[in-house]
N, C-alpha and C positions, 0 to 999 in steps of 0.2 A: 469393574462394574461397582457402582456405589454400594456400600454394605447396606443391610436391610434397614438398620435404624437410621442411617442417613437418608435413604430414599423416603422414609416415612416423614422425616423432618423437613425435606426439601421444600414442598409445598407451603408448609407453614412459614418457614423463613422467608420465601418469596412474598407471601401475602403481607407479612408484617413490614416488608420493605416498601412495599407499595404505598402503605399508610404512613410510612415515616420519611419520605423523601423531603429533602429541603426545598424551599421555594426556588424558582428559577433565579440564577445569579446573573446580575447585570454588572459587567465591569464599568467602574466610572473613572473617568479621567478628564483633564482639562481639554484634551483634543477632540473628544467625541462624547456627546450625551444623547442617548437614544430619544427619539420623539415619542410622544404619546401613542401615536399610531403604530410605531415599531414596537414599543412595549407591550401593547395590546396583541400585536400578531405574534410576538414571541411567547407571550403567555398561552395563546391558543396553540401554537406549535408544541409548547411543553405538554399541553394535555394530550394532543395527537401522539407525541413522542412516548409518553409514559403509557397510554392505553395500547399503543402498538407493541411496546416491549412486552407488556403483560400478556396480550394476546399471543404472541409468538414465543412465550416461554423463555425469554432472555433472562439469564441469571445476572449478568452485569453489563453496564455499557457507559460510555462517555461521550460527550458532545461538546464541542467549541465552535463558536462563530467568530470569526476575525474581521475587522473592518479597518482599513488604513493603519494596519499594524498593531491594532488594539484588539484584545479579546473583549468582545461586547456582550456575549452571553455565553453561559456554561452549564452544563448539567451533568451530574453523576448519579448513576441509577444502580441499585442493587449491590451484589456481593462481588468482590474480587476473588474470594475463595470461601466456599460453602463451609468446609470442614473447620476452617479457622473463624468463621462468622466475621470475616473482615469486609467491610463495605468498600465499595469503590470511592476513589477521591482523586484529587488532581495529581497525586504521587503514583498512582496506579500504573504499572508498567504492562504495556500490551505488546503482542508480537504482531508486527506490521506487515510480514509475509512479503507480497510481491511489490509492495511500495518501495522496497529495497532497491528494485530495478532502477528507479529514477536515480539514486545515488551512484550507481554504475554508469548510468548515461552521463551524469555530470562529470565523473572522473574521465571519461573518455574525451569529453569537450575540453577538459583541462589539458590533457595530454596533447589534443589537436592544437590548441592555442599555444602550447609550448614547442610546437614544431616536431613533435615525437611521432605523429601518425597523420593520416588523412583519412577522412571518412569513406572515401571511395577506394581505399587500399583493399585488396583482396585478403579475406581472412587467413588464406593459407601463407601469406607473407610472415605471419606471426605464429600460426600454428599449422606447420607443414603436415603434421600427422592426418589432417582433415583430407589430404588428396586421396586417401583410400575409401572415402565415403562414396557410396553408389549414387552418382548423378546421372539419371537418364535424360536430363535436359540440357546437358552441356558439360563444360569442365568446372571443376571446383574453384578455379581462379576467378570465376565469374562472380562468386559470392563475396560481397563486401562487408565491411563494418557496418555501413549504412543500412544494408539489408537486415543485419542483426539487430540494429537499434529500432528498426520499424517492424519487427516480426514479419518480414516478407522473404526470408531467405529460403524457406522450404523445408525447414527442420521440423521434426515432430514437436508436440507440446510438451509431454513429460520427459523429464530428464532421465528417468530409469523406468521404463514400462514394464519391466520384467519382474517387479515386486509382487509376490504372490503369497507369501508366508508371514504371519504375524511377528516371527522373530527376525525377519529381514531388517536391516538398518532403514531408517526413515527415508534416507537419501544416500547415494554413494559418498564414501567418505574420502576417497582419493582420486586424483586426476587420472592416475593410470587405469582406474576402473572404466572410465569413459573411453579412454584412448583404445582399450582392449576391444570394446564394442564398435569402433568406427567402421571396421569392414562390414558390420552387420546393420549398419545405419543407412538410410537412403533419403534423397531429396524428395519430397512429395509433390512439388509444382515448380514451375519455372521461376527461379528467383526474381523478384521484383513485380511479379504479375498479379499478386494479390496478398492481402493480409491474413496471417493465421498465427495466433498467439504461441510462441515457443519459448519455454523455460530454458531449453538446451542452448539456444543461441545466446541468451544473456550470459551463461555460464562462460562461453567462448570469450565474450568481451571482458569478463573478469580475469580470464587466464591472461589476456593481452595486457591488462593493467599490471598484473604481476610480473610478467616477462620484461616489460619496459621500465618499471620502477625498481625492481628487486625487492619489493615490498610485499609481505601477504597482503591480500585484498583488504582485509579488515584493518590492517595497520595504516595502509595507504589512506582509507576513507576516514579513520580517526584523526590522522594528522592533517589531511587537506580539506575535511568538510566538518567534522564534528567540533574539533578543537577551535578553528576560528569562528564557528558560529555559536560557540558557547553550549554545545549539546552534551554536556558532561555526565549525563545519566543515561546515555544511548550506548548500545553496545550489541555484540552480535552473539547468537547461540545461547550457551549455558550462562546463567546469571552469577554475576560476582556476588560474593558472600555478603557484603555490605548493602546490597540492593535486594536480597531475597524477601525481605518484609515488604516489598512494594510489588513483588512480581505477582501478576494476574494468573490464576488457573483458568483453563478452558474447559468446556463440557460439550459433548455431543448430546443432542436430544433427538430421539427417534422413538416414535409410537409411545409417547408420554414419558419415556425412560431417560434420566440423565446418566451418562457416563463420562467420568473425568478423562480428558485427553492426557497424552503424555506431559508430564509436569514440566519438562525443560528440554526440548528437542534439539539435537545437533543436526543442522542442515547440511553438514559436511561440505563436499565440493560445491554445492549448490548455494552456499552462503551469499554469493553476489547477486542471487535473484530472489532471496527470500529469508535471510537471517536476521533482520533488524528488530530489535526490541528497544523501546523508548517509552518515557512517560509523555502525557500531553504537553507540558510546558516546553519540553525539547522539540516536539513536533511543530508547536506554534512558531520557534525559532526558524525552523526550516521553511514553513509557510511563508514567514515574512522575508525570507531570503528569496523565495520564488516571487513574491509579490513586489519586492524592491521597497526601498526606504530612502529618501534622500538624506536623512540624518545618518544612515548606516552604509551608503553605498559605497564609499571607499573600501570599507571593510568587505562588503559583499563582492566587489569587483576583484578583490584578492582571491576570493574562491572561484568565481567565474564571472567575466565581464558581461554586463547585462546584454550586450547584443549577442553574445553566444547563447546566453540563456534563452532569450526571444527566439533564437533560430531553433532551439529545440521545440518551442512551442508552435512552430509553422507546420501545417499539413504536409506530410510526405506521401501518404497513400489513404485512399477512402476505405473505410470499414463498412461493409454492406451487411444490413439485416442483423445488427447487434440489439440485444434486448428486445426481441419482437413484440413482447407483451407491454413493454413500457417505452412506447415511442414518443411520449410528450407531445409537443407541439412543433411541427415542421423541423424535425430532429435530424441531424446528419452527424456522422461520426467519422473521425480521421485519426490516424497515428502520426504523431510527431516523432521526435528523436527520444524515445522511451517514454514519453508522456502521451496520454489520450487526450483528444480534442472533441469536444461535443458542443455542437450549436443546438440550443434547445430553448423553448419558450421566448424566443427572439434575444437570447443571451449567448454569450460565447464563453466557454468554460475549458479550463485545463485540469486534468485529474488523473488519478490513479486508484485502483482498488488492491485489496490484499485478501487472501484466504488460505489458511494453512492451519492444521492441527486444531481446528475448531475455533479458530479466531477468524472474524471477519472485519475488514477495515476499509475506510475510504477517505479520500479528500478531493474537494473540488474548488478551484479558484477561478473567479471572474476578474480577469485583469482590468478590464474597463471600469469596473465598480470597485476595484480594490477590496473585494469581499470574498471570503473563503469560509468553508467549514470543514472540520475533521470529525469522524465518528468511528467509534470502535465498539465491537460487540465480542463477549467471551463466550458465546454459546453458538454452536452450529445446528440449527434446528432444520431438519430435512424433509419434513412431511409436507403435504400439500397445504394443510391449514396453518401449520407452524413452520415457518420457512424463513430463515435469517436473510437470504439473498433477496427474497421477495420484500422483506421488510426494509432492506437497505435502499431498494429502489423506490419504494413507497416514500420513505424519508427524503431521498434526493428530489423527487417529483414535487413534494410539498414545498420544500425550500426553493427550488427553482422558481415555482409558481407563485408563492405567497410571501416569501422573505426577501430574497435577492431584489426583485423589483423596487422594494422600499429604499434601496440605497441608491436609486438613480437621482 
């Protein structure tokens, strides 16, 4: 809980921040110059963004818009840490949570392309311990890596649903803890019959990567994705000492009360589905890899060839009734290979969100327009009137409707 003096000063600090925000920053380059129409639309978006953040009680947030591999607009709002009175800037490091899953998916595709596995291999080929899971719909040999990558295997959502005490670890720390619970785990629906988000399934993919490469999952991702893409300030779980001054603190907001979240969680055995921490410039490098760049494609193909990446963007299974309150315009949702696919406002998007330890994050890429955005919030507001997830969806709909079409 924030101490009494800090609670009294929080609203004052936030009010000062609202009045001291820098103007919307446009990135200038020889490759792209925003039109007057786009500049006007982005200034209108900035007003909407700031007012919405204030309305929902967000302490700190960052936003970047990328077009044709260039950051064309960016915004940094509020405080990265209230106690330190440290503002958000481009060096601020956020916890990206479930966006981590897309790195696990890319690693699986790397191993597929190297002939070490097939997407339709049964998971028990690599993790035979899963044979003891209760499957009322058939044999466990019927569940494949592809099912896990598309959240259609039938496993539960939470990794560890038995956490009930505040002193319990945030997530299980050791693989053996999961294995011990396999006889108490069940398949909830016929594999491949529908989509149902599962953190547990992605952990099994992370385990496969470790078994086939003999690297810890974090080491493998660093060597085979971070290093070639130049993501030198990206890491997992606890923050290296030299980056502590950039680490963002997160906050829960409930009934008007701010409570600091854990300062630096250890995601334990679940790191492959939620452990990523990184500043925005590193995430832009990742978005540019997803977008593709003729000038960098030789390097990008060393990470994952373009055809394999685009295979990940192909619909594998439809997702029905997602975000019922934010249906946009003629919206349809699908699951690709660890990437979400959304057709909305007559545009086609690839994306993923993240939410953990009071951080909320999102990115969307429109491949046709070579345009993407990244947004992150360090506050989880969970009331009806102040709600970060509602805010996140409102920002998305605004950008889809008013900004992305200007790049046609």
